[in-house]
VMD Tcl script that draws the C-alpha trace (Angstrom):
set ca {
  {37.93 21.56 -23.63}
  {35.78 23.14 -20.87}
  {36.53 22.35 -17.24}
  {33.85 20.26 -15.47}
  {33.23 21.25 -11.84}
  {31.76 18.52 -9.60}
  {30.15 19.55 -6.30}
  {30.17 16.76 -3.72}
  {27.60 16.26 -0.92}
  {29.90 17.92 1.65}
  {29.99 21.08 -0.49}
  {33.54 20.61 -1.72}
  {34.26 21.05 -5.44}
  {36.54 18.97 -7.66}
  {37.45 20.16 -11.13}
  {38.33 18.02 -14.12}
  {39.78 19.04 -17.51}
  {36.87 17.42 -19.37}
  {34.05 14.89 -18.98}
  {34.46 12.60 -15.98}
  {32.73 9.33 -15.15}
  {31.35 8.43 -11.75}
  {33.99 5.70 -11.51}
  {36.81 8.19 -12.17}
  {35.33 10.61 -9.64}
  {35.15 7.88 -6.99}
  {38.77 6.90 -7.71}
  {39.82 10.55 -7.42}
  {38.19 10.73 -3.99}
  {39.87 7.54 -2.76}
  {40.51 3.84 -3.49}
  {38.04 2.68 -0.82}
  {35.17 4.58 -2.41}
  {36.22 3.45 -5.89}
  {35.92 -0.17 -4.77}
  {32.58 0.34 -3.00}
  {30.91 2.52 -5.67}
  {27.94 1.05 -7.56}
  {26.40 4.16 -9.20}
  {26.41 7.95 -9.14}
  {23.65 10.45 -8.43}
  {24.04 13.32 -10.88}
  {21.85 16.30 -9.99}
  {19.54 13.80 -8.26}
  {19.33 11.32 -11.18}
  {20.98 7.90 -10.87}
  {23.67 7.22 -13.52}
  {25.93 4.31 -14.37}
  {29.48 4.73 -13.13}
  {30.77 4.56 -16.71}
  {28.53 7.33 -18.06}
  {30.47 10.58 -18.68}
  {29.42 13.71 -16.78}
  {29.98 16.43 -19.36}
  {28.99 19.58 -17.48}
  {29.03 21.06 -13.99}
  {26.86 19.00 -11.62}
  {26.15 18.01 -8.04}
  {27.26 14.39 -7.69}
  {27.03 11.78 -4.94}
  {28.65 8.38 -5.22}
  {26.25 5.55 -4.33}
  {27.49 2.49 -2.42}
  {25.54 -0.58 -1.35}
  {25.89 0.52 2.29}
  {23.70 3.57 1.64}
  {20.29 3.30 3.30}
  {18.57 4.49 0.16}
  {15.84 3.08 -2.08}
  {18.22 3.70 -4.99}
  {20.45 0.84 -3.84}
  {17.59 -1.65 -3.75}
  {16.28 -0.48 -7.12}
  {19.71 -1.07 -8.67}
  {20.15 -4.49 -7.09}
  {16.69 -5.67 -8.12}
  {17.01 -4.28 -11.62}
  {20.30 -6.10 -12.10}
  {18.91 -9.26 -10.55}
  {16.16 -9.30 -13.19}
  {18.76 -9.02 -15.98}
  {20.98 -11.68 -14.43}
  {17.95 -13.98 -14.13}
  {17.10 -13.43 -17.80}
  {20.71 -14.13 -18.75}
  {20.63 -17.35 -16.73}
  {17.39 -18.45 -18.41}
  {18.87 -17.82 -21.87}
  {21.96 -19.85 -21.00}
  {19.93 -22.78 -19.66}
  {17.00 -22.63 -22.07}
  {18.19 -20.87 -25.26}
  {14.84 -21.32 -27.03}
  {13.13 -19.05 -24.47}
  {12.18 -15.52 -25.56}
  {12.56 -12.64 -23.13}
  {9.98 -9.87 -22.81}
  {9.80 -7.42 -19.88}
  {11.58 -7.59 -16.51}
  {11.27 -4.66 -14.07}
  {12.17 -4.25 -10.43}
  {9.16 -4.02 -8.12}
  {8.60 -3.43 -4.42}
  {10.83 -5.87 -2.49}
  {11.90 -7.68 -5.64}
  {11.73 -8.18 -9.39}
  {10.19 -10.35 -12.08}
  {10.73 -11.26 -15.71}
  {8.18 -12.54 -18.23}
  {9.28 -15.28 -20.62}
  {7.78 -16.99 -23.66}
  {8.54 -20.70 -23.70}
  {6.66 -23.67 -25.15}
  {7.54 -25.89 -22.17}
  {6.19 -24.58 -18.85}
  {8.74 -23.84 -16.16}
  {8.57 -26.09 -13.10}
  {9.58 -25.32 -9.50}
  {12.73 -27.40 -9.99}
  {13.73 -25.05 -12.81}
  {13.88 -22.16 -10.33}
  {16.59 -24.01 -8.42}
  {18.62 -24.42 -11.61}
  {18.11 -20.82 -12.69}
  {19.12 -19.48 -9.29}
  {22.27 -21.62 -9.32}
  {23.20 -20.30 -12.77}
  {22.57 -16.72 -11.56}
  {25.14 -17.31 -8.82}
  {27.61 -18.54 -11.45}
  {27.09 -15.34 -13.47}
  {27.68 -13.27 -10.33}
  {30.90 -15.22 -9.68}
  {32.11 -14.47 -13.23}
  {31.86 -10.76 -12.39}
  {31.25 -9.83 -16.02}
  {31.25 -6.07 -16.78}
  {27.94 -4.36 -17.49}
  {28.14 -1.85 -20.32}
  {25.71 0.72 -21.66}
  {25.29 1.11 -25.42}
  {23.20 3.58 -27.44}
  {21.80 2.19 -30.71}
  {19.72 3.56 -33.56}
  {16.19 2.22 -33.13}
  {15.88 0.34 -36.43}
  {19.25 -1.32 -35.91}
  {18.09 -2.57 -32.51}
  {14.82 -3.87 -33.97}
  {16.71 -5.81 -36.62}
  {19.20 -7.15 -34.06}
  {16.53 -8.65 -31.82}
  {14.46 -9.82 -34.79}
  {17.44 -11.73 -36.15}
  {17.94 -13.32 -32.73}
  {14.35 -14.59 -32.78}
  {13.34 -12.25 -29.93}
  {10.04 -11.09 -31.45}
  {8.69 -9.60 -28.22}
  {11.75 -7.44 -27.64}
  {11.71 -6.38 -31.32}
  {8.04 -5.42 -30.98}
  {8.75 -3.26 -27.92}
  {11.57 -1.41 -29.67}
  {9.53 -0.97 -32.85}
  {6.91 0.91 -30.79}
  {9.53 3.60 -30.01}
  {9.50 6.57 -32.46}
  {11.92 5.87 -35.32}
  {13.93 9.05 -34.79}
  {14.81 8.12 -31.20}
  {17.88 6.15 -30.18}
  {17.52 3.29 -27.69}
  {19.69 2.20 -24.79}
  {20.88 -1.40 -24.50}
  {22.81 -3.00 -21.67}
  {25.26 -5.85 -22.12}
  {25.89 -8.35 -19.30}
  {28.62 -10.46 -20.92}
  {26.90 -12.19 -23.86}
  {23.42 -11.17 -22.73}
  {22.00 -7.98 -24.27}
  {18.74 -6.34 -23.25}
  {16.79 -3.18 -23.99}
  {16.87 -1.00 -20.87}
  {16.99 2.64 -19.80}
  {19.27 1.72 -16.91}
  {21.09 2.48 -14.76}
  {22.87 -0.71 -13.76}
  {25.64 -1.93 -11.47}
  {29.15 -1.78 -12.99}
  {29.50 -5.59 -13.08}
  {27.52 -8.72 -12.27}
  {29.72 -9.39 -9.23}
  {28.38 -6.27 -7.54}
  {24.99 -7.97 -7.22}
  {26.27 -10.22 -4.44}
  {24.40 -13.21 -3.05}
  {21.39 -11.59 -1.42}
  {18.83 -12.81 -3.95}
  {16.37 -15.66 -4.27}
  {13.77 -16.79 -6.81}
  {10.36 -17.12 -5.20}
  {7.57 -18.33 -7.45}
  {6.08 -18.86 -10.91}
  {2.99 -17.18 -12.30}
  {1.22 -16.50 -15.56}
  {0.99 -13.08 -17.20}
  {-0.51 -11.89 -20.46}
  {1.78 -10.18 -22.95}
  {1.51 -6.44 -22.26}
  {-1.18 -7.15 -19.66}
  {-3.87 -7.76 -22.30}
  {-5.99 -10.91 -21.88}
  {-6.37 -11.03 -25.68}
  {-2.65 -11.69 -26.00}
  {-0.73 -14.89 -25.37}
  {0.02 -16.08 -21.87}
  {3.65 -15.74 -20.74}
  {5.48 -17.30 -17.82}
  {6.56 -14.96 -15.04}
  {9.31 -15.69 -12.53}
  {9.34 -13.61 -9.35}
  {12.39 -13.04 -7.18}
  {13.71 -10.80 -4.44}
  {17.09 -9.14 -3.96}
  {18.71 -7.41 -0.99}
  {22.06 -5.92 -0.03}
  {23.26 -9.10 1.65}
  {22.16 -12.52 2.84}
  {21.28 -11.19 6.30}
  {18.71 -8.80 4.79}
  {17.50 -11.56 2.46}
  {16.93 -13.97 5.33}
  {15.13 -11.29 7.34}
  {12.82 -10.69 4.36}
  {12.17 -14.41 3.86}
  {11.29 -14.70 7.54}
  {8.96 -11.73 7.16}
  {7.09 -13.19 4.19}
  {6.83 -16.53 5.97}
  {5.27 -14.70 8.90}
  {3.05 -12.75 6.47}
  {1.73 -16.04 5.06}
  {0.81 -17.16 8.57}
  {-0.99 -13.84 9.07}
  {-2.81 -13.87 5.72}
  {-6.18 -12.31 6.52}
  {-7.99 -14.72 4.18}
  {-6.73 -17.75 6.09}
  {-7.43 -16.19 9.48}
  {-10.91 -15.19 8.27}
  {-11.73 -18.88 7.80}
  {-10.48 -19.74 11.29}
  {-12.47 -16.90 12.85}
  {-15.49 -17.22 10.50}
  {-15.32 -13.56 9.44}
  {-16.10 -13.35 5.70}
  {-15.73 -15.04 2.34}
  {-15.58 -14.19 -1.37}
  {-17.10 -15.99 -4.33}
  {-17.16 -15.54 -8.11}
  {-20.80 -14.42 -8.25}
  {-19.72 -11.15 -6.61}
  {-15.99 -10.98 -7.35}
  {-14.17 -8.41 -5.27}
  {-17.06 -7.94 -2.82}
  {-17.09 -9.48 0.64}
  {-19.79 -11.66 2.14}
  {-19.58 -10.68 5.81}
  {-20.40 -13.40 8.36}
  {-21.75 -12.47 11.82}
  {-18.30 -12.40 13.45}
  {-16.80 -10.38 10.61}
  {-19.67 -7.91 10.55}
  {-19.34 -7.45 14.30}
  {-15.66 -6.56 13.81}
  {-16.53 -4.26 10.90}
  {-19.21 -2.45 12.92}
  {-16.90 -2.08 15.93}
  {-14.45 -0.33 13.61}
  {-17.14 1.85 12.08}
  {-18.69 2.74 15.45}
  {-15.29 3.71 16.83}
  {-14.40 6.06 13.98}
  {-17.95 7.50 13.91}
  {-17.64 8.44 17.59}
  {-14.24 10.08 16.98}
  {-15.66 12.12 14.08}
  {-18.65 13.21 16.13}
  {-16.32 14.54 18.83}
  {-14.30 16.35 16.16}
  {-17.44 18.23 14.99}
  {-18.09 16.39 11.74}
  {-21.67 16.11 10.47}
  {-22.52 12.71 9.01}
  {-24.41 12.55 5.70}
  {-25.44 9.97 3.12}
  {-25.28 10.47 -0.65}
  {-26.66 8.33 -3.51}
  {-24.66 5.38 -4.75}
  {-25.90 5.84 -8.34}
  {-25.71 9.22 -10.11}
  {-26.06 10.51 -13.66}
  {-22.89 10.63 -15.75}
  {-23.35 14.37 -16.33}
  {-22.31 15.03 -12.73}
  {-19.21 12.87 -13.18}
  {-18.40 14.68 -16.43}
  {-18.73 18.03 -14.72}
  {-16.47 16.97 -11.85}
  {-13.85 15.53 -14.22}
  {-14.09 11.98 -12.89}
  {-15.62 10.67 -16.11}
  {-12.58 11.73 -18.12}
  {-9.88 10.95 -15.59}
  {-11.42 7.95 -13.79}
  {-14.13 6.62 -16.11}
  {-12.35 3.34 -16.88}
  {-12.73 2.39 -13.19}
  {-16.47 3.18 -12.99}
  {-19.39 0.76 -13.26}
  {-22.23 2.12 -15.40}
  {-25.82 1.24 -16.21}
  {-28.45 2.54 -18.67}
  {-32.00 3.54 -17.78}
  {-34.55 5.73 -19.61}
  {-31.90 6.65 -22.19}
  {-29.61 8.02 -19.48}
  {-26.25 6.70 -18.30}
  {-25.68 6.34 -14.58}
  {-22.50 5.41 -12.71}
  {-21.94 3.76 -9.36}
  {-19.91 6.26 -7.39}
  {-16.19 5.46 -7.10}
  {-15.86 8.26 -4.52}
  {-18.03 10.61 -2.50}
  {-16.73 14.11 -3.21}
  {-19.17 15.26 -5.96}
  {-22.12 14.17 -3.81}
  {-20.83 16.11 -0.83}
  {-20.55 19.27 -2.89}
  {-24.23 18.86 -3.84}
  {-25.16 18.86 -0.13}
  {-22.89 21.84 0.53}
  {-24.59 23.82 -2.25}
  {-28.04 23.50 -0.68}
  {-28.69 26.90 0.86}
  {-26.42 29.94 1.05}
  {-23.19 29.43 2.98}
  {-21.44 32.27 4.78}
  {-17.84 32.56 5.93}
  {-19.33 32.09 9.41}
  {-20.36 28.53 8.41}
  {-16.78 27.58 7.60}
  {-15.08 25.27 8.25}
  {-17.93 22.93 7.31}
  {-16.96 19.30 8.04}
  {-19.01 16.66 6.26}
  {-18.45 12.92 6.83}
  {-19.87 9.81 5.19}
  {-19.34 6.09 5.39}
  {-19.78 6.02 1.65}
  {-20.37 2.78 -0.25}
  {-18.17 3.02 -3.35}
  {-17.48 0.74 -6.31}
  {-14.46 0.67 -8.60}
  {-13.64 -1.75 -11.36}
  {-10.42 -3.61 -10.60}
  {-9.12 -6.30 -12.98}
  {-9.84 -9.77 -11.64}
  {-6.12 -10.53 -11.46}
  {-5.58 -7.59 -9.11}
  {-8.20 -8.63 -6.55}
  {-6.75 -9.78 -3.23}
  {-9.09 -10.53 -0.35}
  {-10.03 -7.38 1.54}
  {-6.86 -5.61 0.40}
  {-8.05 -5.05 -3.18}
  {-11.80 -5.12 -3.72}
  {-14.42 -3.73 -6.08}
  {-17.00 -2.76 -3.46}
  {-15.90 -0.92 -0.33}
  {-16.83 1.73 2.22}
  {-14.69 4.79 2.89}
  {-14.51 6.68 6.17}
  {-14.64 9.70 3.92}
  {-15.02 13.34 4.87}
  {-14.65 16.74 3.25}
  {-13.87 19.99 4.95}
  {-15.04 23.13 3.17}
  {-12.95 26.03 4.40}
  {-11.27 29.30 3.51}
  {-7.69 29.38 2.30}
  {-6.63 30.81 5.66}
  {-8.20 27.81 7.43}
  {-6.17 25.17 5.55}
  {-3.35 25.15 8.09}
  {-5.40 24.88 11.31}
  {-7.71 22.29 9.75}
  {-4.72 20.26 8.57}
  {-3.17 20.36 12.02}
  {-6.43 19.29 13.70}
  {-6.89 16.46 11.22}
  {-3.32 15.19 11.66}
  {-3.69 15.21 15.44}
  {-6.91 13.20 15.14}
  {-5.44 10.76 12.63}
  {-2.30 10.02 14.66}
  {-4.36 9.57 17.81}
  {-6.64 7.09 16.03}
  {-3.68 5.11 14.71}
  {-2.25 4.86 18.25}
  {-5.54 3.36 19.44}
  {-5.12 0.62 16.84}
  {-1.51 -0.02 17.82}
  {0.21 1.85 14.97}
  {2.88 4.22 16.25}
  {5.29 4.17 13.31}
  {3.61 6.47 10.77}
  {5.37 8.02 7.76}
  {4.04 10.83 5.62}
  {4.46 11.30 1.87}
  {3.81 14.53 -0.01}
  {2.32 13.67 -3.43}
  {2.45 16.52 -5.93}
  {0.83 17.10 -9.33}
  {0.32 14.10 -11.63}
  {0.71 14.25 -15.40}
  {-3.04 13.84 -15.92}
  {-4.75 16.51 -13.86}
  {-7.42 19.18 -13.80}
  {-6.78 22.86 -13.11}
  {-4.11 25.33 -14.18}
  {-0.46 25.28 -13.11}
  {-1.13 28.45 -11.12}
  {-3.90 26.69 -9.19}
  {-1.61 23.74 -8.50}
  {1.15 26.08 -7.34}
  {-1.23 27.58 -4.77}
  {-2.54 24.20 -3.63}
  {0.90 22.62 -3.26}
  {2.27 25.63 -1.39}
  {-0.73 25.65 0.95}
  {-0.43 21.93 1.74}
  {3.34 22.12 2.17}
  {3.00 25.03 4.63}
  {0.20 23.25 6.50}
  {2.26 20.06 6.84}
  {5.16 22.06 8.19}
  {2.91 23.85 10.69}
  {1.55 20.46 11.81}
  {5.12 19.36 12.56}
  {5.11 16.58 9.97}
  {8.27 15.22 8.39}
  {7.36 14.42 4.80}
  {9.10 12.72 1.90}
  {8.30 13.66 -1.68}
  {6.20 11.21 -3.71}
  {6.45 12.91 -7.11}
  {3.53 12.84 -9.54}
  {1.21 10.83 -7.28}
  {-1.30 13.53 -6.33}
  {-5.02 13.19 -7.11}
  {-6.10 14.70 -10.44}
  {-7.67 17.62 -8.58}
  {-5.03 18.37 -5.96}
  {-1.86 17.45 -4.03}
  {-2.11 15.17 -1.04}
  {-0.47 13.88 2.08}
  {-0.36 10.08 2.31}
  {-0.06 8.48 5.74}
  {1.80 5.15 5.73}
  {1.53 2.74 8.67}
  {4.17 0.18 9.55}
  {2.73 -3.03 10.97}
  {4.04 -5.57 13.47}
  {6.22 -7.38 10.94}
  {7.59 -4.26 9.25}
  {5.28 -3.93 6.24}
  {4.05 -0.51 5.10}
  {0.40 0.26 4.39}
  {-0.79 3.55 2.91}
  {-4.12 4.37 4.58}
  {-4.97 7.95 5.48}
  {-4.94 10.87 3.05}
  {-5.42 14.61 3.09}
  {-5.88 16.42 -0.22}
  {-6.10 20.16 -0.90}
  {-8.53 20.87 -3.73}
  {-9.13 24.20 -5.44}
  {-10.50 22.50 -8.56}
  {-13.76 20.67 -7.73}
  {-15.39 23.61 -5.91}
  {-14.81 25.63 -9.08}
  {-16.03 22.93 -11.45}
  {-19.14 22.14 -9.40}
  {-20.01 25.71 -8.41}
  {-19.49 25.69 -4.63}
  {-19.52 29.18 -3.08}
  {-19.72 31.07 0.16}
  {-20.38 34.69 1.03}
  {-17.20 36.33 2.32}
  {-17.02 38.91 5.09}
  {-16.98 41.73 2.50}
  {-20.15 40.39 0.85}
  {-18.46 38.93 -2.24}
  {-19.00 35.37 -3.46}
  {-15.89 33.20 -3.03}
  {-14.95 29.59 -3.70}
  {-14.25 27.45 -0.65}
  {-11.22 25.21 -0.52}
  {-12.15 21.54 -0.27}
  {-10.03 19.28 1.93}
  {-10.59 15.62 1.07}
  {-9.57 13.43 4.00}
  {-9.77 9.86 5.23}
  {-8.18 8.13 8.20}
  {-8.80 4.42 7.69}
  {-9.18 4.74 3.93}
  {-11.46 1.82 3.14}
  {-13.01 -0.06 6.06}
  {-12.57 -3.33 4.19}
  {-8.87 -2.87 3.57}
  {-8.21 -1.49 7.05}
  {-9.96 -4.53 8.52}
  {-7.65 -6.76 6.48}
  {-4.63 -4.80 7.71}
  {-5.78 -5.12 11.33}
  {-6.30 -8.87 10.98}
  {-2.74 -9.30 9.72}
  {-1.24 -6.76 12.14}
  {-2.70 -8.63 15.13}
  {-2.65 -12.08 13.45}
  {-6.31 -12.23 14.47}
  {-5.46 -11.79 18.16}
  {-7.29 -8.50 18.62}
  {-7.26 -6.35 21.72}
  {-10.39 -7.07 23.73}
  {-12.27 -3.94 22.60}
  {-12.00 -4.96 18.92}
  {-12.43 -8.75 19.11}
  {-15.66 -9.89 17.41}
  {-16.19 -12.44 20.18}
  {-14.64 -11.12 23.37}
  {-15.41 -13.91 25.81}
  {-16.16 -17.60 25.32}
  {-17.85 -19.36 28.23}
  {-17.15 -23.09 28.15}
  {-18.60 -25.57 30.58}
  {-16.43 -28.34 32.01}
  {-19.41 -30.53 32.94}
  {-23.17 -30.21 32.56}
  {-23.32 -29.30 36.25}
  {-22.15 -25.84 35.24}
  {-24.74 -25.13 32.51}
  {-27.20 -23.10 34.59}
  {-24.44 -21.00 36.15}
  {-22.81 -20.52 32.72}
  {-26.06 -18.97 31.50}
  {-26.04 -16.59 34.47}
  {-22.42 -15.61 33.73}
  {-23.30 -15.01 30.09}
  {-26.19 -12.75 31.04}
  {-24.02 -10.72 33.44}
  {-21.29 -10.21 30.83}
  {-23.76 -9.28 28.08}
  {-25.42 -6.78 30.42}
  {-21.98 -5.23 30.93}
  {-21.71 -4.76 27.14}
  {-19.40 -7.65 26.31}
  {-19.71 -9.85 23.21}
  {-20.08 -13.41 24.46}
  {-20.45 -16.92 23.04}
  {-21.77 -19.70 25.26}
  {-20.41 -23.21 24.67}
  {-22.50 -25.87 26.42}
  {-21.52 -28.65 24.00}
  {-20.97 -32.13 25.39}
  {-17.22 -32.05 24.66}
  {-14.12 -32.21 26.82}
  {-12.82 -28.87 28.07}
  {-9.47 -29.35 26.28}
  {-11.31 -29.65 22.97}
  {-13.29 -26.48 23.70}
  {-10.14 -24.58 24.66}
  {-8.50 -25.65 21.41}
  {-11.49 -24.67 19.27}
  {-11.92 -21.22 20.83}
  {-8.17 -20.62 20.67}
  {-8.22 -21.40 16.95}
  {-11.06 -18.88 16.60}
  {-8.80 -16.32 18.36}
  {-11.26 -15.58 21.20}
  {-9.14 -13.51 23.63}
  {-10.78 -14.65 26.88}
  {-12.12 -18.09 27.82}
  {-14.07 -18.65 31.03}
  {-14.06 -22.29 32.11}
  {-17.01 -23.19 34.34}
  {-17.63 -26.41 36.22}
  {-19.38 -27.56 39.36}
  {-16.85 -25.89 41.69}
  {-17.14 -22.50 39.94}
  {-20.93 -22.72 40.10}
  {-20.89 -23.48 43.84}
  {-18.41 -20.67 44.62}
  {-19.76 -18.16 42.04}
  {-16.31 -17.78 40.49}
  {-14.87 -18.11 36.99}
  {-11.55 -19.49 35.75}
  {-10.08 -17.07 33.22}
  {-7.77 -18.32 30.46}
  {-6.14 -15.79 28.11}
  {-5.46 -16.57 24.46}
  {-1.86 -17.73 24.07}
  {-1.38 -18.48 27.77}
  {-1.48 -21.84 29.51}
  {-2.15 -20.32 32.90}
  {-5.49 -19.39 34.41}
  {-6.80 -17.00 37.04}
  {-9.75 -17.64 39.33}
  {-11.88 -14.59 40.17}
  {-15.21 -13.89 41.78}
  {-17.84 -13.35 39.09}
  {-18.48 -9.70 40.00}
  {-14.76 -8.89 39.90}
  {-14.30 -10.71 36.58}
  {-17.21 -8.83 34.98}
  {-15.93 -5.46 36.18}
  {-12.37 -6.16 35.08}
  {-13.33 -7.44 31.62}
  {-15.79 -4.60 31.04}
  {-13.09 -2.06 31.87}
  {-10.59 -3.82 29.61}
  {-13.09 -3.91 26.73}
  {-13.87 -0.19 26.94}
  {-13.45 1.46 23.55}
  {-10.52 3.94 23.54}
  {-11.53 7.57 23.74}
  {-15.06 6.75 24.91}
}
mol new
graphics top color blue
foreach p $ca { graphics top sphere $p radius 0.5 }
foreach p [lrange $ca 0 end-1] q [lrange $ca 1 end] { graphics top cylinder $p $q radius 0.2 }
display resetview
């Protein structure tokens, strides 16, 4: 029997006379690790501790103390199985379907004639804790497909039998057994139910169509979350409670920013306050792009399908595109701006002296999103991108990447985001261009990121269909991550759409196309900002910067003078002369998140002063009008301008 050599993370090698499991390896290293082990990483892939390692490999033992996404994936995957087991124990007539782990949690879809009620979640969660206390072993079994189909069919689990029957007949399937509960699963899993611990909670009920198809029957979905321990669980529950308070849709009502309605699902109706905020955002980024030597353009929203076919979008992205027919031609609303920008680039002969050529557009785009996926400003069908494309030579990729990253990080700081992570997304399964082209593009972007001093983590298979990309992820005030900015290196579209330039030696060459965005979509970024600040914007961004509220009618004339002075200084002002008590006015403007309130009565009018109240503060400051105007104007100055 051949010797199996295991290389550990510290570089040391342990040899075994034959196949060795992760559990045996952990025990060989020491009893403490054997007790703490929950899985093994074998050449980077996560395996069950009981799965034999039959050949030489690099192996790391995973424990729940590891600060690794692998740990959370395992916990949430097991929590889904334990939940399904609990449901089957409590409600045996229920059929199980699909139950994956998701970001921050897990869910499982069930078929049951009687709808689950919120009280049922309490019972299910209690039974889950019982299963954890039993500490039943979790075992992996490999079955012949047809045997597995028959097994689940005989149990009355038609959904599970249907899933397995869709697997090619010559393939074996993997099942996992948690005590008496058996489920189809690729794994891996924890070694026993007790390893799950108590850091889980069931959160809510929802409906879901079988296999996501509205033509199929409606199932019942139970969502939950799972963490390494109760401390992490409680921190998460606090975070989602805070997130509910910050929900941009709720705050939008308080601040009168926007609304949605079914007649234009997924498209915002912007109210005056919301549009003021939107335009402040757009004006800011437009000024930054102008300083960075971008030329702003505008391309058609509706273009013939032949252009989208030529670019490859029709094949790769067509299911997300809105189309219309006219004069026996098919047109599509643009889901993105890049093909239109290439058409502008192609007008006239371009020389190497013209490169880099930076073209920006606040492009109105439309993409079909299923109605169930729509979520306020965060997931819409109509949106505007702060989109730009840089046409450059291959040698210019690195300096252009560095300049863009400097600009992007500086912009994020102005909005209060200082914790920014970068992901490197390489080639997806469905893509355009040869492997050789992708090799060049990925190498160029990787080298450029390194030159820009970026620390990146790999996001495998998530590149655009035409090129690899950097994804910039912001962390907000309450610790949530938002992917916003992107930079993509594209050798494909310039080739497909015939973009050229005349090189120094007189030959015709293809430019490289850098697709880049900082905010991403203005709609979504606005939603992120609302939740990041909980509507309490810095003065330069607030849609209404100053509210002037009179204490008595004696102050009305002076209040109008104050309003005129502030408006002349460039501030956005609302004037409240209503016949209401000042406490009522303070409460109303505080609810609307106006950052500064000037209270004006007879005394202020006589002394030409104002009493300044800041949002969230009970105190006030009395200043001469001229000083107040100067101070507020300086505070409201747009960063970088």
